[in-house]
C-alpha beads as a LAMMPS data file, in Angstrom:
LAMMPS data file: protein, C-alpha beads

406 atoms
405 bonds

1 atom types
1 bond types

-500.0 500.0 xlo xhi
-500.0 500.0 ylo yhi
-500.0 500.0 zlo zhi

Masses

1 110.0

Atoms # bond

1 1 1 340.918 272.936 215.214
2 1 1 344.596 273.754 214.988
3 1 1 345.500 277.401 215.122
4 1 1 346.601 278.695 211.746
5 1 1 349.875 280.546 211.777
6 1 1 349.787 284.304 211.273
7 1 1 351.742 284.059 208.032
8 1 1 349.424 281.430 206.572
9 1 1 346.350 283.351 207.689
10 1 1 347.579 286.498 205.963
11 1 1 348.253 284.550 202.796
12 1 1 344.758 283.061 202.836
13 1 1 343.165 286.462 203.309
14 1 1 345.103 287.801 200.319
15 1 1 343.877 284.938 198.151
16 1 1 340.237 285.063 199.261
17 1 1 339.812 288.814 199.160
18 1 1 341.841 289.659 196.084
19 1 1 340.343 292.756 194.517
20 1 1 338.650 293.695 197.783
21 1 1 341.395 293.764 200.386
22 1 1 344.337 295.663 198.926
23 1 1 346.899 295.437 201.701
24 1 1 348.467 292.578 199.741
25 1 1 348.370 294.392 196.407
26 1 1 351.474 295.802 194.730
27 1 1 351.792 299.591 194.991
28 1 1 351.931 300.018 191.232
29 1 1 350.072 298.315 188.458
30 1 1 352.339 299.521 185.691
31 1 1 353.894 302.694 184.332
32 1 1 353.907 305.159 181.464
33 1 1 357.069 306.423 179.778
34 1 1 357.361 309.788 178.047
35 1 1 358.610 308.971 174.547
36 1 1 360.455 312.303 174.263
37 1 1 362.086 312.687 177.687
38 1 1 362.200 309.099 178.913
39 1 1 360.507 310.109 182.188
40 1 1 358.676 307.187 183.819
41 1 1 355.472 307.680 185.838
42 1 1 354.070 304.899 188.008
43 1 1 350.442 303.854 187.736
44 1 1 349.197 303.623 191.320
45 1 1 347.267 300.471 192.205
46 1 1 344.867 302.192 194.568
47 1 1 344.063 304.807 191.951
48 1 1 343.291 301.909 189.631
49 1 1 341.063 300.348 192.280
50 1 1 339.266 303.625 192.931
51 1 1 338.181 303.875 189.303
52 1 1 337.491 300.144 189.060
53 1 1 335.189 300.272 192.068
54 1 1 333.561 303.453 190.837
55 1 1 332.678 301.711 187.565
56 1 1 331.554 298.649 189.507
57 1 1 329.182 300.783 191.582
58 1 1 327.746 302.360 188.431
59 1 1 327.022 298.889 187.050
60 1 1 325.479 297.733 190.338
61 1 1 323.147 300.721 190.480
62 1 1 322.087 300.325 186.853
63 1 1 321.469 296.612 187.388
64 1 1 319.421 297.204 190.543
65 1 1 317.315 299.932 188.951
66 1 1 316.606 297.757 185.902
67 1 1 316.225 294.433 187.740
68 1 1 319.281 292.883 186.095
69 1 1 321.896 290.516 187.490
70 1 1 325.350 292.123 187.675
71 1 1 327.470 289.168 186.542
72 1 1 325.179 288.433 183.597
73 1 1 325.158 292.097 182.623
74 1 1 328.974 292.275 182.638
75 1 1 329.141 289.189 180.427
76 1 1 326.771 290.744 177.869
77 1 1 328.106 292.419 174.705
78 1 1 329.129 295.997 175.482
79 1 1 327.096 297.334 172.574
80 1 1 323.931 296.224 174.379
81 1 1 324.445 299.030 176.914
82 1 1 327.036 301.383 175.421
83 1 1 326.527 303.673 172.449
84 1 1 329.762 303.572 170.434
85 1 1 331.494 306.859 169.746
86 1 1 332.294 307.771 166.161
87 1 1 335.169 305.558 164.998
88 1 1 334.887 303.309 168.071
89 1 1 334.289 299.572 167.729
90 1 1 332.586 297.550 170.444
91 1 1 332.575 294.326 168.452
92 1 1 333.747 291.184 170.285
93 1 1 333.924 293.064 173.589
94 1 1 331.747 292.364 176.622
95 1 1 330.774 294.995 179.176
96 1 1 333.400 293.814 181.668
97 1 1 336.172 294.224 179.074
98 1 1 334.830 297.631 178.075
99 1 1 334.923 298.965 181.638
100 1 1 338.324 297.421 182.388
101 1 1 339.789 299.199 179.358
102 1 1 338.093 302.410 180.486
103 1 1 339.685 302.122 183.948
104 1 1 343.173 301.705 182.455
105 1 1 342.528 304.732 180.274
106 1 1 341.288 306.793 183.236
107 1 1 344.295 305.933 185.403
108 1 1 346.727 306.668 182.577
109 1 1 345.182 310.074 181.862
110 1 1 344.915 311.160 185.487
111 1 1 348.531 310.130 186.141
112 1 1 349.893 312.076 183.188
113 1 1 347.766 315.197 183.636
114 1 1 348.334 315.616 187.364
115 1 1 352.060 315.412 186.634
116 1 1 351.733 318.082 183.934
117 1 1 349.679 320.271 186.309
118 1 1 352.452 320.105 188.911
119 1 1 355.258 320.432 186.354
120 1 1 353.829 323.725 185.069
121 1 1 353.723 325.148 188.580
122 1 1 349.936 325.281 188.687
123 1 1 348.361 325.396 192.153
124 1 1 344.938 325.001 193.720
125 1 1 343.353 328.061 195.288
126 1 1 341.195 328.183 198.405
127 1 1 338.194 328.459 196.089
128 1 1 339.349 325.341 194.207
129 1 1 339.652 323.391 197.449
130 1 1 336.168 324.503 198.477
131 1 1 334.811 323.117 195.189
132 1 1 336.700 319.864 195.753
133 1 1 335.210 319.546 199.240
134 1 1 331.760 320.226 197.841
135 1 1 332.160 317.541 195.171
136 1 1 333.571 315.018 197.629
137 1 1 330.709 315.603 200.062
138 1 1 328.134 315.265 197.272
139 1 1 329.727 311.988 196.200
140 1 1 329.545 310.528 199.712
141 1 1 325.963 311.641 200.166
142 1 1 324.918 310.196 196.811
143 1 1 326.225 306.769 197.799
144 1 1 324.906 306.867 201.341
145 1 1 326.995 306.370 204.489
146 1 1 326.996 302.545 204.435
147 1 1 327.840 302.205 200.747
148 1 1 330.525 304.876 200.940
149 1 1 332.155 303.106 203.906
150 1 1 332.186 299.808 201.971
151 1 1 333.756 301.563 198.996
152 1 1 336.394 303.253 201.164
153 1 1 337.152 300.083 203.130
154 1 1 337.427 298.020 199.947
155 1 1 340.473 300.009 198.887
156 1 1 341.638 300.684 202.438
157 1 1 341.631 304.434 202.250
158 1 1 341.092 307.144 204.834
159 1 1 338.740 310.032 204.038
160 1 1 341.743 312.267 203.423
161 1 1 343.174 309.871 200.848
162 1 1 339.784 309.358 199.214
163 1 1 339.512 313.127 198.865
164 1 1 342.847 313.129 197.071
165 1 1 341.260 311.346 194.112
166 1 1 338.981 314.362 193.733
167 1 1 342.010 316.661 194.036
168 1 1 343.650 314.853 191.123
169 1 1 340.467 315.011 189.052
170 1 1 340.334 318.758 189.667
171 1 1 343.995 319.105 188.681
172 1 1 343.323 317.274 185.440
173 1 1 340.312 319.447 184.645
174 1 1 342.264 322.613 185.502
175 1 1 345.216 321.613 183.338
176 1 1 342.992 320.829 180.356
177 1 1 341.096 324.077 180.826
178 1 1 344.366 326.024 180.807
179 1 1 345.131 324.580 177.373
180 1 1 341.683 324.776 175.788
181 1 1 339.769 327.565 177.541
182 1 1 339.151 331.203 176.680
183 1 1 342.242 332.929 175.365
184 1 1 343.744 329.780 173.848
185 1 1 343.765 328.792 170.194
186 1 1 341.505 325.852 171.029
187 1 1 338.744 327.948 172.629
188 1 1 335.209 327.365 171.285
189 1 1 333.616 330.538 169.911
190 1 1 329.895 331.326 169.711
191 1 1 330.215 331.344 165.927
192 1 1 331.601 327.808 166.008
193 1 1 328.680 326.686 168.167
194 1 1 326.125 328.097 165.711
195 1 1 327.918 326.483 162.774
196 1 1 327.905 323.134 164.583
197 1 1 324.183 323.482 165.274
198 1 1 323.411 324.241 161.627
199 1 1 325.477 321.277 160.449
200 1 1 324.703 318.573 162.994
201 1 1 321.097 319.108 164.076
202 1 1 317.693 318.362 162.541
203 1 1 314.215 319.513 163.577
204 1 1 311.380 316.997 163.329
205 1 1 307.731 317.069 164.314
206 1 1 305.865 313.794 164.278
207 1 1 302.617 311.966 164.862
208 1 1 303.147 308.801 166.871
209 1 1 300.807 305.820 166.665
210 1 1 301.944 303.373 169.324
211 1 1 302.333 299.631 168.810
212 1 1 301.723 299.012 172.529
213 1 1 299.291 299.840 175.294
214 1 1 299.841 300.387 179.010
215 1 1 298.791 297.466 181.211
216 1 1 297.197 298.947 184.395
217 1 1 297.831 295.746 186.357
218 1 1 301.597 295.803 185.825
219 1 1 302.184 299.467 184.944
220 1 1 304.150 298.195 181.939
221 1 1 303.625 298.434 178.200
222 1 1 302.125 295.493 176.385
223 1 1 302.634 295.020 172.647
224 1 1 299.533 295.100 170.471
225 1 1 298.596 291.916 168.639
226 1 1 296.173 290.720 166.005
227 1 1 293.315 293.056 165.113
228 1 1 294.523 295.757 167.514
229 1 1 297.932 295.859 165.841
230 1 1 296.356 295.909 162.369
231 1 1 294.058 298.767 163.417
232 1 1 297.000 300.813 164.719
233 1 1 298.890 300.272 161.464
234 1 1 295.860 301.295 159.409
235 1 1 295.453 304.443 161.523
236 1 1 299.094 305.363 160.923
237 1 1 298.797 304.844 157.166
238 1 1 295.636 306.957 157.013
239 1 1 297.278 309.793 158.971
240 1 1 300.311 309.588 156.680
241 1 1 298.112 310.102 153.615
242 1 1 296.422 313.088 155.272
243 1 1 299.748 314.585 156.389
244 1 1 301.352 314.529 152.942
245 1 1 298.314 315.944 151.167
246 1 1 298.676 319.439 149.650
247 1 1 297.961 322.211 152.186
248 1 1 297.768 319.700 155.062
249 1 1 297.975 321.270 158.541
250 1 1 300.589 318.962 160.060
251 1 1 300.655 320.705 163.442
252 1 1 296.895 320.301 163.843
253 1 1 297.020 316.637 162.817
254 1 1 299.779 316.039 165.371
255 1 1 297.981 317.972 168.088
256 1 1 294.851 315.819 167.897
257 1 1 296.290 312.454 166.861
258 1 1 299.829 311.936 168.170
259 1 1 300.287 309.569 171.101
260 1 1 303.683 311.037 171.957
261 1 1 302.716 314.072 174.015
262 1 1 306.098 315.757 173.673
263 1 1 305.943 319.277 175.045
264 1 1 302.962 321.252 176.399
265 1 1 300.336 322.406 173.922
266 1 1 299.200 326.051 174.241
267 1 1 295.836 325.165 172.679
268 1 1 294.936 322.299 175.013
269 1 1 296.827 323.368 178.149
270 1 1 295.476 326.748 179.220
271 1 1 298.394 327.300 181.618
272 1 1 300.751 327.510 178.653
273 1 1 300.690 330.859 176.860
274 1 1 303.061 330.001 173.996
275 1 1 305.126 327.194 172.513
276 1 1 308.004 326.228 174.800
277 1 1 311.391 324.769 173.912
278 1 1 313.199 322.830 176.616
279 1 1 316.140 320.462 176.848
280 1 1 315.475 316.734 176.863
281 1 1 316.511 314.276 179.568
282 1 1 320.114 313.967 178.381
283 1 1 320.338 317.744 177.852
284 1 1 321.363 317.272 174.233
285 1 1 318.105 317.683 172.339
286 1 1 315.239 320.172 172.427
287 1 1 311.597 319.219 172.981
288 1 1 308.706 321.200 171.542
289 1 1 305.054 320.354 170.998
290 1 1 305.090 316.981 169.184
291 1 1 308.641 317.553 168.065
292 1 1 312.353 317.272 168.691
293 1 1 315.510 319.026 167.518
294 1 1 318.495 316.706 167.892
295 1 1 321.870 315.494 166.630
296 1 1 323.193 311.996 165.972
297 1 1 324.722 312.012 169.466
298 1 1 321.392 312.262 171.262
299 1 1 320.369 308.605 171.302
300 1 1 317.186 308.739 169.253
301 1 1 315.761 305.442 167.995
302 1 1 317.878 304.422 164.999
303 1 1 315.092 304.189 162.404
304 1 1 313.709 307.568 163.491
305 1 1 317.158 309.172 163.451
306 1 1 318.202 307.720 160.087
307 1 1 315.021 308.975 158.447
308 1 1 315.346 312.425 160.019
309 1 1 318.818 313.013 158.594
310 1 1 317.895 311.626 155.170
311 1 1 314.785 313.797 154.738
312 1 1 314.544 317.197 153.081
313 1 1 312.916 320.184 154.798
314 1 1 309.155 319.980 154.249
315 1 1 309.213 316.265 153.453
316 1 1 306.798 313.867 155.209
317 1 1 307.619 310.202 155.837
318 1 1 306.074 307.191 157.556
319 1 1 308.628 305.258 159.621
320 1 1 308.034 302.177 161.750
321 1 1 310.154 301.402 164.805
322 1 1 309.916 298.124 166.709
323 1 1 310.214 299.844 170.082
324 1 1 307.500 302.479 169.771
325 1 1 305.353 302.083 166.660
326 1 1 304.658 304.272 163.621
327 1 1 305.950 307.817 163.192
328 1 1 304.545 310.199 160.604
329 1 1 307.489 312.587 160.444
330 1 1 307.856 316.069 158.949
331 1 1 311.164 317.918 158.732
332 1 1 311.314 321.644 159.561
333 1 1 313.823 324.423 159.023
334 1 1 316.197 324.556 162.002
335 1 1 316.358 328.328 162.105
336 1 1 312.662 329.033 161.604
337 1 1 312.438 329.371 165.401
338 1 1 315.530 331.035 166.965
339 1 1 314.417 329.953 170.456
340 1 1 315.489 326.390 169.646
341 1 1 319.131 327.362 169.250
342 1 1 318.920 329.542 172.344
343 1 1 317.669 326.529 174.320
344 1 1 320.535 324.231 173.315
345 1 1 323.504 326.530 172.656
346 1 1 325.065 326.367 176.136
347 1 1 324.849 322.586 176.260
348 1 1 326.208 322.277 172.739
349 1 1 329.118 324.571 173.565
350 1 1 329.903 322.483 176.639
351 1 1 329.905 319.307 174.539
352 1 1 332.215 320.903 171.978
353 1 1 334.575 322.005 174.735
354 1 1 334.576 318.484 176.147
355 1 1 335.440 317.126 172.704
356 1 1 338.389 319.522 172.428
357 1 1 339.614 318.398 175.851
358 1 1 339.236 314.735 174.910
359 1 1 341.201 315.292 171.700
360 1 1 343.959 316.962 173.725
361 1 1 343.936 314.032 176.156
362 1 1 344.414 311.603 173.268
363 1 1 347.249 313.696 171.818
364 1 1 348.952 313.827 175.208
365 1 1 348.599 310.114 175.966
366 1 1 349.942 309.290 172.499
367 1 1 353.277 310.781 173.586
368 1 1 353.673 308.022 176.194
369 1 1 354.301 304.289 176.084
370 1 1 351.871 302.524 178.427
371 1 1 352.887 299.403 180.307
372 1 1 350.201 297.756 182.481
373 1 1 350.769 294.508 184.389
374 1 1 347.867 292.661 182.800
375 1 1 348.088 289.760 185.257
376 1 1 347.591 292.118 188.215
377 1 1 344.962 294.156 186.375
378 1 1 343.003 290.965 185.682
379 1 1 342.706 290.377 189.432
380 1 1 340.920 293.708 189.735
381 1 1 338.559 293.156 186.826
382 1 1 335.166 294.807 187.365
383 1 1 333.527 291.358 187.356
384 1 1 335.754 290.117 190.187
385 1 1 335.144 292.948 192.625
386 1 1 332.666 292.466 195.455
387 1 1 329.333 294.262 195.548
388 1 1 329.398 297.644 197.261
389 1 1 325.764 298.694 196.896
390 1 1 323.326 295.916 197.844
391 1 1 320.620 298.561 197.959
392 1 1 319.758 301.033 195.243
393 1 1 321.454 304.297 196.193
394 1 1 321.048 307.618 194.484
395 1 1 322.983 307.953 191.264
396 1 1 326.608 308.727 192.229
397 1 1 327.579 312.370 192.013
398 1 1 329.439 313.066 188.749
399 1 1 332.486 314.641 190.389
400 1 1 334.789 311.609 190.214
401 1 1 333.697 310.611 186.757
402 1 1 336.488 310.464 184.168
403 1 1 337.212 313.187 181.679
404 1 1 334.971 312.516 178.682
405 1 1 335.869 309.293 176.952
406 1 1 332.598 309.158 176.749

Bonds

1 1 1 2
2 1 2 3
3 1 3 4
4 1 4 5
5 1 5 6
6 1 6 7
7 1 7 8
8 1 8 9
9 1 9 10
10 1 10 11
11 1 11 12
12 1 12 13
13 1 13 14
14 1 14 15
15 1 15 16
16 1 16 17
17 1 17 18
18 1 18 19
19 1 19 20
20 1 20 21
21 1 21 22
22 1 22 23
23 1 23 24
24 1 24 25
25 1 25 26
26 1 26 27
27 1 27 28
28 1 28 29
29 1 29 30
30 1 30 31
31 1 31 32
32 1 32 33
33 1 33 34
34 1 34 35
35 1 35 36
36 1 36 37
37 1 37 38
38 1 38 39
39 1 39 40
40 1 40 41
41 1 41 42
42 1 42 43
43 1 43 44
44 1 44 45
45 1 45 46
46 1 46 47
47 1 47 48
48 1 48 49
49 1 49 50
50 1 50 51
51 1 51 52
52 1 52 53
53 1 53 54
54 1 54 55
55 1 55 56
56 1 56 57
57 1 57 58
58 1 58 59
59 1 59 60
60 1 60 61
61 1 61 62
62 1 62 63
63 1 63 64
64 1 64 65
65 1 65 66
66 1 66 67
67 1 67 68
68 1 68 69
69 1 69 70
70 1 70 71
71 1 71 72
72 1 72 73
73 1 73 74
74 1 74 75
75 1 75 76
76 1 76 77
77 1 77 78
78 1 78 79
79 1 79 80
80 1 80 81
81 1 81 82
82 1 82 83
83 1 83 84
84 1 84 85
85 1 85 86
86 1 86 87
87 1 87 88
88 1 88 89
89 1 89 90
90 1 90 91
91 1 91 92
92 1 92 93
93 1 93 94
94 1 94 95
95 1 95 96
96 1 96 97
97 1 97 98
98 1 98 99
99 1 99 100
100 1 100 101
101 1 101 102
102 1 102 103
103 1 103 104
104 1 104 105
105 1 105 106
106 1 106 107
107 1 107 108
108 1 108 109
109 1 109 110
110 1 110 111
111 1 111 112
112 1 112 113
113 1 113 114
114 1 114 115
115 1 115 116
116 1 116 117
117 1 117 118
118 1 118 119
119 1 119 120
120 1 120 121
121 1 121 122
122 1 122 123
123 1 123 124
124 1 124 125
125 1 125 126
126 1 126 127
127 1 127 128
128 1 128 129
129 1 129 130
130 1 130 131
131 1 131 132
132 1 132 133
133 1 133 134
134 1 134 135
135 1 135 136
136 1 136 137
137 1 137 138
138 1 138 139
139 1 139 140
140 1 140 141
141 1 141 142
142 1 142 143
143 1 143 144
144 1 144 145
145 1 145 146
146 1 146 147
147 1 147 148
148 1 148 149
149 1 149 150
150 1 150 151
151 1 151 152
152 1 152 153
153 1 153 154
154 1 154 155
155 1 155 156
156 1 156 157
157 1 157 158
158 1 158 159
159 1 159 160
160 1 160 161
161 1 161 162
162 1 162 163
163 1 163 164
164 1 164 165
165 1 165 166
166 1 166 167
167 1 167 168
168 1 168 169
169 1 169 170
170 1 170 171
171 1 171 172
172 1 172 173
173 1 173 174
174 1 174 175
175 1 175 176
176 1 176 177
177 1 177 178
178 1 178 179
179 1 179 180
180 1 180 181
181 1 181 182
182 1 182 183
183 1 183 184
184 1 184 185
185 1 185 186
186 1 186 187
187 1 187 188
188 1 188 189
189 1 189 190
190 1 190 191
191 1 191 192
192 1 192 193
193 1 193 194
194 1 194 195
195 1 195 196
196 1 196 197
197 1 197 198
198 1 198 199
199 1 199 200
200 1 200 201
201 1 201 202
202 1 202 203
203 1 203 204
204 1 204 205
205 1 205 206
206 1 206 207
207 1 207 208
208 1 208 209
209 1 209 210
210 1 210 211
211 1 211 212
212 1 212 213
213 1 213 214
214 1 214 215
215 1 215 216
216 1 216 217
217 1 217 218
218 1 218 219
219 1 219 220
220 1 220 221
221 1 221 222
222 1 222 223
223 1 223 224
224 1 224 225
225 1 225 226
226 1 226 227
227 1 227 228
228 1 228 229
229 1 229 230
230 1 230 231
231 1 231 232
232 1 232 233
233 1 233 234
234 1 234 235
235 1 235 236
236 1 236 237
237 1 237 238
238 1 238 239
239 1 239 240
240 1 240 241
241 1 241 242
242 1 242 243
243 1 243 244
244 1 244 245
245 1 245 246
246 1 246 247
247 1 247 248
248 1 248 249
249 1 249 250
250 1 250 251
251 1 251 252
252 1 252 253
253 1 253 254
254 1 254 255
255 1 255 256
256 1 256 257
257 1 257 258
258 1 258 259
259 1 259 260
260 1 260 261
261 1 261 262
262 1 262 263
263 1 263 264
264 1 264 265
265 1 265 266
266 1 266 267
267 1 267 268
268 1 268 269
269 1 269 270
270 1 270 271
271 1 271 272
272 1 272 273
273 1 273 274
274 1 274 275
275 1 275 276
276 1 276 277
277 1 277 278
278 1 278 279
279 1 279 280
280 1 280 281
281 1 281 282
282 1 282 283
283 1 283 284
284 1 284 285
285 1 285 286
286 1 286 287
287 1 287 288
288 1 288 289
289 1 289 290
290 1 290 291
291 1 291 292
292 1 292 293
293 1 293 294
294 1 294 295
295 1 295 296
296 1 296 297
297 1 297 298
298 1 298 299
299 1 299 300
300 1 300 301
301 1 301 302
302 1 302 303
303 1 303 304
304 1 304 305
305 1 305 306
306 1 306 307
307 1 307 308
308 1 308 309
309 1 309 310
310 1 310 311
311 1 311 312
312 1 312 313
313 1 313 314
314 1 314 315
315 1 315 316
316 1 316 317
317 1 317 318
318 1 318 319
319 1 319 320
320 1 320 321
321 1 321 322
322 1 322 323
323 1 323 324
324 1 324 325
325 1 325 326
326 1 326 327
327 1 327 328
328 1 328 329
329 1 329 330
330 1 330 331
331 1 331 332
332 1 332 333
333 1 333 334
334 1 334 335
335 1 335 336
336 1 336 337
337 1 337 338
338 1 338 339
339 1 339 340
340 1 340 341
341 1 341 342
342 1 342 343
343 1 343 344
344 1 344 345
345 1 345 346
346 1 346 347
347 1 347 348
348 1 348 349
349 1 349 350
350 1 350 351
351 1 351 352
352 1 352 353
353 1 353 354
354 1 354 355
355 1 355 356
356 1 356 357
357 1 357 358
358 1 358 359
359 1 359 360
360 1 360 361
361 1 361 362
362 1 362 363
363 1 363 364
364 1 364 365
365 1 365 366
366 1 366 367
367 1 367 368
368 1 368 369
369 1 369 370
370 1 370 371
371 1 371 372
372 1 372 373
373 1 373 374
374 1 374 375
375 1 375 376
376 1 376 377
377 1 377 378
378 1 378 379
379 1 379 380
380 1 380 381
381 1 381 382
382 1 382 383
383 1 383 384
384 1 384 385
385 1 385 386
386 1 386 387
387 1 387 388
388 1 388 389
389 1 389 390
390 1 390 391
391 1 391 392
392 1 392 393
393 1 393 394
394 1 394 395
395 1 395 396
396 1 396 397
397 1 397 398
398 1 398 399
399 1 399 400
400 1 400 401
401 1 401 402
402 1 402 403
403 1 403 404
404 1 404 405
405 1 405 406
């Protein structure tokens, strides 16, 4: 075989490994221009690739943990996996397009805010750098040595340069905090948190009658059919009639009939001395015995959520959901038990602070004209990047995650 010339070989490598080998990539993928001052800031290609690969890894891990195929998942409608924010439309957008738009948004924000951090003469302290090192180390450990090396090699970065992405994230967070934290006019007060709780949350206890049964052979749920399904429906309807009867003891009915098992029961679990109130898995809602206190942001099943917010305090309803079964629901006064607010207030305050920061980010970005080379960006689409995590790693540490777009 004839020896290929060095120039031709380099060209072939660039073509075959586009999106993986970045030595051939342009240094910038676009720019942003300040509409007031005319200042132009370059959008760094490797910063773009860092966030693109980070999103790619998140998709790979989710796909592996749920036995999905990555390319098929990215071609699916975004709304299949992403819960739209208020005012956001995911229509006619697949998951690949959603993440590619997110990456552009991340790179734009980090570019602008690190510049503003520097322009205001802000600096990182020794304590800040220690936190950055801690976050960077946690990120590497969460991926595992092999996966981290593949990630780093994919964008041809040394450890020192990889760490710099975390430096910029910290600068962005610090800048936003300086504009929205305590002592600023955008700071979130405890009074504002309580008002938000009273307005946005509902407290529901329920009796669940499942429309499925666990299959011991597969450890998976199997939907009820025929007579078994009819019997479950009849049970739910009977419990509903009992629950809405005058002087009905809803808590007792739930205790002995619900198939949910939310929260420990002080009457049946002798290790529990009193009712407990704890945060749910996404740290947004509160779990109690056979009940939940939640907002519309907490991802409850739609039929359950819609009914909860439409009900009056004291009202009892029967609601069927395709995913779980029948719910006999009763709405309670939010403030009847102060411990519920105490359980969620810190998380709620954090969410409100994140929302203020996100609003400031949007206001800031709106002052710039964004110009991205779409042809180059298309080469680095999430769907075109090579796999980094063939094995299921731990969930990546949150440190490099974008400021809430969420």
